[in-house]
KOLPA-580678 format. One record per residue: residue in three letters; y, x, z of N, C-alpha, C in turn. Coordinates in steps of 0.001 Angstrom, whole numbers, plus 500000, padded with zeros to 6 digits. Each point is the difference from the previous one (the first is absolute). Layout:
ALAYXZYXZYXZ ...
//
This chain:
MET529280490717493350499284501212500408500216501092498954 THR500273501225500479500178501122499090498681500322499301 GLN500051500110498685498801500310499246499670501491500139 ILE498779500293500354499539501369500155498877500241499011 MET500144501031499194498969500327499031498772500557500719 MET498825499658499492498789500535500592499969501517499871 GLN499566500641501062499906501449500035498904500471499049 SER500287501057499247498972500538499116498888500626500838 ILE498775499895499512498844500528500714499367501109499179 SER499830501148500617499306501101499323498579500073500534 ALA499092500431499170498607500121500423499872500969501167 GLU500813501063499995499921500988501079500310499373501354 ASP500919499024500029500378499347501257498873499140500562 CYS499020499669499169498922499112500423498764500766500463 LEU500106501327500026498879500842500395500285500672501339 PRO498973500415500733500235500696501274500912501203499827 HIS500810500266501013500951501114499914499287501343499903 ASP498765500057500483499210501228499923498810499796499071 LEU500285499542498789498958499666499033499025501147499773 ASP500504501221500034499151501146499682498840500175500970 ARG500112499435501215498907500133500957499417498656500443 ALA500453498913499393499508498671500364498685499701499290 LEU499028499482500738498725499556499431500126498526499645 LEU500212499701498727500235498633499548498829499512499162 VAL499486498813500342498958499363499198500421498565499725 GLY499461499439498921500367498631499667499186499460498850 ARG500517498948499396499332499339498886501008499765498890 VAL499543500144498766500851499713498850499233499106499034 TRP500735499307499180499396499225498920500055500822498725 ARG498833500162499379499910500723498734499533499050498906 ASP500509500200498806499563499206498852498782500610499317 ALA499789501316500215498888500687499342499523501137500914 PRO498767500438499886498996499577499004499416498619500266 VAL500032499556501267499576498642500334501139499354500770 ALA500524498881499531501133499353500654499629499572501409 GLY500837500396500971499746499615501379500539501029500971 PRO499712499821501294500539500895501029499261501326500046 ALA500738501038500365499433501334500159500506500600501304 ILE499180500831500636500369500677501234500653501328499644 VAL501150500278500614500728501216499657500401500769501252 VAL500229501289499801500559500878501014501159500747499363 VAL501038500285500790501137500768499502499806501457500431 ARG499931500883499017499813501427500274501007500791499188 GLY500775500846500691500993500799499289501003499161499247 GLY500308498814500512500964499122499344499446499248498814 ARG498699500103499763499379499316498865498939499025500504 VAL499807498935499229499058498943500370498658500279499335 VAL498945500037500814498670500319499488499058498830500274 ASP499362499505498955499036498907500103498659500574500454 ILE499555499620501214498727500500500539498944498897500025 SER500184498979499165499099498845499997498574500354499590 SER499807501096499293498646500378499605499168500409501208 SER500669500324501108499295500408501216500150499014501141 VAL501049499173499964500274499048501089500212498621499399 ALA499129499057500358500082498664499400501156499185500556 THR500230500081501305501047499195500637500752500852501012 LEU501206499552500317500769500694501023499327499848501362 ALA499349498867500222499273499805501253498924501065500172 ASP499329500370498916498991501056500060500631501334500402 LEU501135500315499410500664501267500308500423500044501467 LEU500556498911500502500477499985501382498863500053501007 ASP498787499670499588498857500080500901499494501429500181 GLN500527500935499211499637501399500186500607500528501301 SER499323500955500630500518500572501245501359500660499783 HIS500149500682498873501254500667499670500369499646498559 PRO500535498812499777500262499552498622500965500906499250 GLY500941500627500717500945500887499330499314501205499395 ARG499058500571500741499262501150499479499171499598498786 VAL499379498825500087499182499519498887500865499788498765 ALA501123499299500167500872499700498865500586501263499386 ALA500230501010500832500591501239499504499031500804499136 GLN498704499781500196498999500809499317499400499343498756 LEU500139498688499888499347499290498898500694500276498671 GLU499184500165498979500548500149498671500370498624499448 GLY500931499979499066500410498725499422500891500192498796 GLU500483498884499479500845500013498805501471499980500397 ASP500759500919499454501436500087500264500721498873499256 LEU500723499157500776500717498879499396501490500275499850 GLY500445501204500377501399500332499829500740500129501315 PRO501297500278499950500798500172501213500136498690500778 VAL500031500121501326500078498810500843501308499245499780 GLU501066500720499667501277499326499745499892499035498815 GLN499240500384498974499818499126498840499230498749500383 LEU499026500148500898499226498845500460500893498988500704 LEU500925500487500834500916499095500686500945499318499012 GLU500464500751499005500869499397498986499254498944499203 ASN498739500250499683499174498998499306499879498732500827 SER499921500173501312499794498861500898501263499169500188 LEU501158500628499862501271499282500126500440499340498698 ALA499406500432498893500389499456498695499619498523499890 GLU500766499247499230499693498595499720500062499806498490 PRO498859499808499329498646499950500563499497501383500382 LYS498982500016500861499432501252500461499316500749498863 VAL499900501313500197499353500871499031498815500661500681 ALA498826499906499413498808500607500597500055501526499864 PRO499527500731501023499478499487501264501136499654500966 TRP499794498944500811500984499635501015499294499836501342 LEU500797500029501054499462499953501350499534498609500395 LEU498859499941500665499513498811500676500134500222501503 ALA499781498963500787499964500181501450498885500995500333 PRO500233500933500918499019501043500301498894499547500955 CYS499369498893499668498860499493500763499203499103499062 ASP498717499852500278499195499150499125499073499077500793 LEU498897500515500539499057499144500708500442499669501422 GLN500991500700500517500407499832501385500581498609500271 ALA499700499491501197500729498827500490501450500416500247 VAL500923499076499852501408500297500255500440499184501210 LYS500183500674501113500355499368501264501443500364500361 ALA500577499221500896501380500260500409500190499627501464 CYS500863500751500652500351499740501402501391499385500050 GLY500141498990500818501284499337500141500589500198501376 VAL501311499852500103500720500001501274499730501298500771 THR500126501145499334499770501279500661501304500706500374 PHE501141499384499694501302500526500386500778498908500730 ALA500821500390500981500747499034500783500933499154499132 VAL500647500631499023500927499260499141499254498932499206 SER498847500352499436499246499013499229499473498901500895 LEU499694500332501267499566498982500953501086498953500188 LEU501229500444500212501111499057500171500160499106498775 GLU499875500598498811500190499218498786498873498992499782 ARG498765500351500390498908499039499867500221498813500934 VAL500493500264501212500299498903500929501112499120499432 ILE500990500637499382501102499240499388499481499115498871 GLU499130500562499149499411499207498915499293498770500557 GLU499223500236501063499228498905500595500930498931500563 GLN501034500422500736500924499050500604500833499268498940 ALA500259500710498883500791499386498928499161499082499121 GLY498688500033500179499132499158499185500080500333498521 GLY500316501276499688500085500411498599501342499718499343 ASP501000499558500770501315499692499444500933501191500177 PRO500345500705498934500840501198500140501390499711500536 HIS500505498786499833501357499664500440500114499970501527 ARG498884499830500702500026499962501462499795501373500622 ALA499629500977499186499584501295500526501121500726500737 SER501212500001499446501090500756500602500310499518501410 GLU500106498687500185500286499440501327498864500287500972 LEU498769499819499527498848500233500863499869501464500399 ARG500378500899499110499871501433500286500791500366501248 THR501212499501500114500831500297501164499401499403501265 ASP499551498756499918499453499324501177498711500667500487 ILE499113500323499073498704500570500386500167501420500541 GLN500892500774499410500240501343500519500544499946501418 ALA500811498991500302500551499874501345498905499704501018 VAL498995499234499588498917499632500919498982501117500136 ILE499581500572498865498930501001500013500515501360500429 GLY501235500331499613500511501327500280499781500917498817 SER500505501196500102499952500937498874499150501233500283 ASP499233499991501105499242501185500373498505499832499765 LEU499617499121499087498581499781499737499310501262499512 ALA500757500878499348499397501220499477499466500892501114 GLN500488499781501218499545500814501126498747499444500655 ILE499566498823499572498834499354500608498725500459499317 GLN499038500509500754498707500389499451499113498762499887 PRO499548499648498793499170498801499850498765500045500903 GLY499738498876500676498833499898500851500179500569501391 SER501151500611500292500231500622501304500347498949501051 GLN500032500437501257500385499087501080501426499499499803 ALA500875500885499538501388499595499743500053498936498914 ALA499152500135498963499962499018498924499510498656500508 MET498976500013500848499487498741500544501015499335500933 ALA500774500818500733501038499440500861501093499351499168 LEU500363500640498879501000499414499104499475498711499394 LYS498706499982499671499405498790499439500157498829500965 LYS499681500221501265500114498928500997501450499540500137 ALA500926500966499988501416499646500139500473499164498827 LEU499587500371498781500428499258498819499342498633499934 GLN498752499909500427499328498699500044500722499057500937 SER500465500532501130500703499156500973501329499498499456 ARG500538500714498999501274499590499395499789499232498704 GLY498737499788499629499699499177498841500254500659498669 VAL499972501336499938500274500678498736498819500856499546 TRP498833499815500602498844500770499554499588499559498602 SER499504500924499214499654499732498613498685500680499667 GLN499298499464499012498783500658499531500300501392499452 TYR501208500215499509500387501323499526500213500960501166 MET500493499483501129500111500825501190498619500434500465 GLU499031499122499843498631500319500433499466501232499288 VAL500168500059498670499489501160499269500970501168500044 GLY501265499732500356500983501072500077499876500834501254 ILE499752499350501153499917500755501255498690499755500739 GLY499139499126499462498699499767500613499015501104499664 PRO498773499930500519499029501077499789499428500077498586 ASP500033498892499260499351499953498688501031500038498877 ALA499799500930499078500888500100498842499696498897498997 GLU501009499652499200499779499097498876499518500830498816 VAL498785499728499546499451500657498814499488498902499079 PHE500538499925498805499634498925499081499667500574498631 THR499369499196499171499677500410498636501213499759499113 LYS500521501073499446501193499904499160499662499662498562 ALA498956500632499464499675499825498583498524500257499780 GLN499517499573498866498598500180499645499807501365499320 PRO498791500567500079499752501246499284500356499876498516 LEU500705500999499495500427500097498602501164499085499629 SER500560499267500965501102499091499653501373500614500219 SER500094501122500696501306500610500266500594500570498716 VAL501327499961499910500692500599498862500520501371500407 GLY500374500816499008500390501368500270501447500294499688 PHE500318501264499994501333500506499699500454499489498632 GLY501207499432499957500570499525498742499652498576499641 ASP498993499420500657499640498610499732501018499051500629 ARG499975498753499570500814498972500641499215499384501154 VAL500689499777501112499398499303501128500351498524499914 GLY499123499155500569500149498566499793500371499211501241 LEU500897499039499810500365499011501024499380498660499632 HIS499410499321500983499487498653499744501163499107499573 PRO499838499172498963501123499198499494500553499011501019 ALA499229499685501055500484499045501002500954500637501004 SER500080501331500028500781500682501032501471500109499624 ARG500853499770501011501448500127499829500594501000500993 TRP499156500567500874500474500962501002498930501066500120 ASN500272501193499482498957501010499914500619501391500005 ASN499189501003500175500490501377500051498862500995499805 PRO500355501249499646498977501036499954499680500466501411 GLU498820500558500187499660500641501267499504501413499672 PRO500897500988500098499627501379499672499176500617501115 GLU498846500541499650499092500492501023499261501241499523 ILE499460500720500950499029501051499697498616499375500094 VAL499144500367499049498659499430499895498979501125500181 LEU499115499846500964498963501000500229498798499732499108 ALA499395501069499491498752499908499243498867500401500931 VAL499151499029500350498942500199500993498653499833499304 ASN499077500923500257498709499907499315499001499155500783 ALA498793499925499487498989499118500583499614500406501407 GLN500184501259500353499669500472501340501149499815500990 GLY501113499475499521501156499800500864500909501202500082 ALA499764501017499168500850501192499983501233499760499144 ILE501165500340500529501243499869499238500116501221499102 GLN499966499787498701499960501107499050501350500323499374 GLY500955499092500104501302500244499397500871498772500113 ALA501089499994499244500953498900500095500761499824498696 ALA500544498812499821500828499658498851501154499136500489 LEU500856499585499088501059499043500302499578498616499541 GLY500526498966500671499629498645499619501120499004500202 ASN499939498913499250500915498866500157499166498766500311 ASP500048499575501253499307498798500465500952498816499808 VAL500128499557498750500962498942499651499839498811500959 ASN501130499543500541499977499012501080500784498747499633 LEU499410498848500229500656498711499771500368499409501358 ARG501257500185500405500410499649501356500000498495500233 ASP500340499233498978500065498549500200498604499406500154 ILE499050500476499232498653499421500059499306500368501303 GLU500042501277500383499389500366501282500756499385501166 GLY501333499859499849500802499427501075499660498546500290 ARG499540499270498976499611498608500216498781499908500900 SER499066500947499805498789500031500826499294501327499773 ALA499591500649501091499239501237499878498662499757499310 LEU499538498744499978498748499684499320500143500080498483 LEU501248500131499524500244500180498568500098501474499623 LEU499543500874500895500101501431499741499330500383498683 GLY498839499431499711499318500317498752500844499667498785 LYS500660498843500022500859499609498876501245500881499941 ALA500479500429501153501204500815500040499742501434499540 LYS498773500484500198499736501425499802499175500337498763 ASP499058499152499618499033500375498970500189499149498754 ASN500803500519499077500264499328498729499922501018498873 ASN500039499532498791499967500900498854501129501022500098 ALA499640501284499977500953501116500003500847500075501262 SER499504499456501108500790500009501234499755501240500851 CYS499168500921499523499694501221500743500152501186499064 ALA500886500926500366500193501211499189499677501221500843 ILE499277500970499409499651501240500676500179501147499009 GLY500530501128500485500115501146499110501036501007500464 PRO500409500942499133499403500192498675498603500609500041 PHE499747500854501026498695500624500191499593499883501456 VAL498750500308500299499584500300501362500150501501500189 ARG500752500384501026500065501416500348498949500265501067 LEU499088500907499714498912500299500910500484500911501128 PHE499384499832501166500354500825501145499511501435499806 ASP500827500928500432499643501420500028500905500663501027 GLU500109501318499975500813500684501001501488499725499844 TYR500419499517498817501412499730499756500383498533500190 PHE499028499131499981500257498564500092498917499379500876 THR500398499536501181499053499505500998500449498646500529 LEU499206499456500916500384498737500632501296500172500787 ASP500237501192500521501270500239500692501182499929499031 THR499801500392498739501050499847498996500346498529499828 VAL498970499158499967500215498556499896500742499483501226 ARG499600500468501159500634499535501250501491500332500049 GLN500401501080499341501398500433500043500792499598498753 ALA499362499301499079500655499673498730501117498971500165 SER500983500099499141501032498973499855499842499402498610 VAL499961498681499933499800499301498734501322499353499589 VAL500465500342498814501276499489499498499739498826499059 LEU500782498956500164499931498830499123501304499870499228 ARG499890499787498696501171499738499158499689498801499127 ILE500846498967500091499862498796499175501235499908499117 GLU499777499899498682501097499913499044499858498715499193 GLY501059499186500002499973498744499276500336500180498532 GLU499160499465499133500245500102498562501087499033499560 ASP500037498797500613500910498956499525501323499943500745 ASP500072500596501210501215499852500795500547501315500546 GLY499370501126499637500494501280500487499819500211501481 PHE499171499198500629499763500122501444499360501344500315 LEU500370500584501142499401501257500435499737499953501491 LEU498771500313500375499632500120501408499259501317500164 GLU500429500795500973499336501260500316499824500102501506 ASP498815500420500410499741500136501434498817500948500179 ALA499715500346501244498895500906500288499225499504501202 SER498704500234499989499102499634501083499322501269500498 HIS499877500132501320499460501213500589498670499706500680 MET498954500676499514498668499742500526499876500334501484 ARG500876500851500517499922500320501431500297498783500875 GLU500552498953499411500322498797500759498880498970499981 ILE498881500315499366498888499055499948499440499798501402 SER499594498778500312499544499687501354498538500323500229 ARG499221500099498927498584500354500112499748501203499094 ASP499336501017500541499721501190499227499105499658498810 PRO500212500638498847499150499724498834498512500125500290 LEU499599500966500815498588500158500330499478498787500760 GLN500820499438500881499605498794500729499817498822499047 LEU500862499903499001499889498901499037498718500111499182 VAL499633501229499644498735500205499284498832499616500887 GLU500044500394501258498903499703500931499864498505500259 GLN501104499252499883499900498550500159499493499324498723 THR499992500757498901499565499434498720498524500258499734 ILE499527501211500269498620500373499695499292500486501264 GLY498727499686500117499217500431501157498694499240500038 THR499388499934501167498752499254500113500206498517499750 HIS501252499540500150500305498582499804500194499650498529 HIS500306501016499142500273499722498593499840501282499200 GLN499202499933498941499799501163499133500619499736498629 TYR500346501093499319500541499935498643499246501011499156 PRO498897499604499405499149500958499281500671500655498802 ASP501099499430499502500749500607498897501335500571500467 GLY500196500047501314501265500471500535501082498939499910 PHE501195500362500440501107499038499937501339500727499965 MET500994499303499495501393500441500037500679499195501095 LEU500772500658500851500597499320501151501517500180500015 PHE500723498908499733501453499972500161500324500056501491 LEU500925500884500379500279500228501424501101499106500559 GLY500612499172499184501073499139500488501367500602499723 THR501023499193500194501365500416499676500974499498501042 MET501120500693500133501085499502500843501053499289499151 PHE499776499930498682500970499393499099499817498488499899 SER501024499280500305500140498599499617501463499851499622 PRO500361500287498754501409500061499613500756498726500363 VAL501163500172500626500805498841500415501382500027499358 GLN500280500998499173501302500104499343500240498793499103 ASP501134499329500202500315498819499192500107500372498530 ARG499383499174499168500018500267498566500683498889499213 ASP499593498784500229500491498887499182501099499183500681 GLY500400500415501201501050499291500711499912500287501483 PRO501106499791500726500011500263501443498903499218500728 GLY499285500703500866498986499352500812498699499710499286 GLN499892500346498726498782499693499251498987501140500018 GLY500420501180500497499065501106500100499565500516498645 PHE498865500685500003499497500621498775498796499249499456 THR499956499879498680498784499615499304500015500662498628 HIS498825500185499437499896500648498703500585499136498887 HIS500501500655498961500258499397498703498990500598499028 LEU499613499226499016499124500542498968500708501154499294 GLY499272501049499730500571501178499364500428501072500972 ASP500015499713501305500320501037500983499100501215499796 ARG500579501165500217499186501214500009499894500498501437 VAL498771500192500449499730500432501371499443501415499960 THR500642500892500730499534501373500109499688500294501459 ILE498786500449500250499539500357501338499650501471499953 ALA500604500812500886499847501447499853499922500710501338 THR499281501103499999500013500967501091499655501352499375 PRO500612501092500447499854501279499301498570500464499791 SER499116499786500964498641500515499893499125499211499042 LEU500410498775499644499186499146499137500682499643498685 GLY501277500311499871500712499650498778500618498622500098 ALA499908499223498925500630498681499966499132499012499229 LEU499959498783500518499348498873499338501095499105499445 VAL499988499768498690501053499235499338499385498789499312 ASN500552498813500266499516498763499382501161499055499762 ARG499908499214498953500927498880499763499376498727500556 VAL500842498995500228499552498740500591499902498917498939 GLY498870499303499993499806498866499102499359498849500741 ARG499572498992499262499313498853500596498506500122499750 SER499217499706501041498550500158499899499401499205498853 ASP500556498825499727499434499160498952500482500378498613 GLN500963500936499912500515500421498704499603501436499643 LEU499396500693500938499543501365499747498599499973499403 PRO499572501111499396498639500019499452498977499644501067 PRO499080499107499715499001499606501001499065501158500313 TRP499444499960501206499022501004500401498657499616499380 THR499506500838499118498747499701499302498950501100500149 PHE500431501214500385499062501117500096499462500074501425 GLY498856499345500223499384499972501316498786500900500073 LEU499161499762501008498854500868500243499009499977498845 ARG499757498838499421499062499947498873500538500771498807 SER501326499929499801500604500773498912499848501493500252 LEU500153500409501263499838501411500322498567500453499768 TYR499032499195500431498593500355499778499712500139498502 ALA500514499062499210499784500055498553500653501243499406 HIS501187500337500478500699501182499508499220501275500329 LEU499502500095501239499259501191500393498729500157499169 THR499355498874499732498802500045499165500332500462498595 GLN501087499458499440500413500380498647500384501471499942 ARG500701500459501037500427501397500017498802500943500095 THR499024499620500838498796500813500141499229500057498686 THR499867498852499345499303499939498714500709500837498943 SER501335499914499984500781500761499034499843501488500225 THR499997500417501270499831501424500323498613500483499604 TYR499003499145500254498607500352499679499824500199498497 LYS500708499188499225499899500093498550500855501118499429 GLY500836500590500894500854501098499542501186499566499214 GLU500438498773500190501153499488499252501299500556500568 
//
């Protein structure tokens, strides 16, 4: 394989193309005056710590107009946003650095929302988690199912007719049920405060031998069910483990550092709306550190089978409340199949891979790949946050 050098990354490339008018909020880790997370807003290209007025990002998103609130609050200038991104990419990191732009929120994810990902989930299931069988099965299953699934409206009469036809041919799958049936797949991706941010390493369970990134747009939804903005996310996927049994979804999806979100949440305003999300194209770039591997592709949100608003409505309502709000991964059409380690073996991660997920309105989320059991353990949970907030309040009261 021809060795390809990793592409250099500039901080400017990781920010929205219209930074001057983007309402960006997030979280950073500060070493002083009190070590811990701080809430920040980007104003005029500079990062401003507004933690003296806003305790958590969940609190800010619960405001009717969080962008207006964030724009007016006084705070401490932490420097240019480009420097913050460079601090976050450094190894070791330099404070302040970016954290995932969510804190108390539940982290939920939608699966099988694109026709291509639906086909790949069925292939995983039929292959029983064996990547060597995937190539042969892909051809056979596409011949039976067809290639026009993207035209099927989930839950429609046409979808139910297709379901009956596929059942009669013995190829119905639980993934087909959530792909074209009336009910979306919505699962818990990660625990509050466990997501990693821009520049962090994402983790693969050590038992996995067939895995891939899942580049997605992530909605920031408040406690009232209002969509307040969006970020980029990597819903790290273990194809072999989930392929063995859908009941292993928890093991396949929720591991140390297996969820990345960032770099910021961009709040909705007249320049960035849910329609911007609906029309977005998400670019994926995977660069191999050890073998020079390169994969580049793009996913188009216009091809999603369920509207983002419908996915939110299936997540929150009278049937389920989220008093701290939630982050919602919208799903992906990416299941990389490009051969990497040999003909017919498809794609799987190597340790050290660099994954870049980008779209112009949100910038880019950049992470390296590691093993969940070898990365720093998740130790900063809700009790740590409560203790930090108490310490910060006490320090402010004393005038330190």
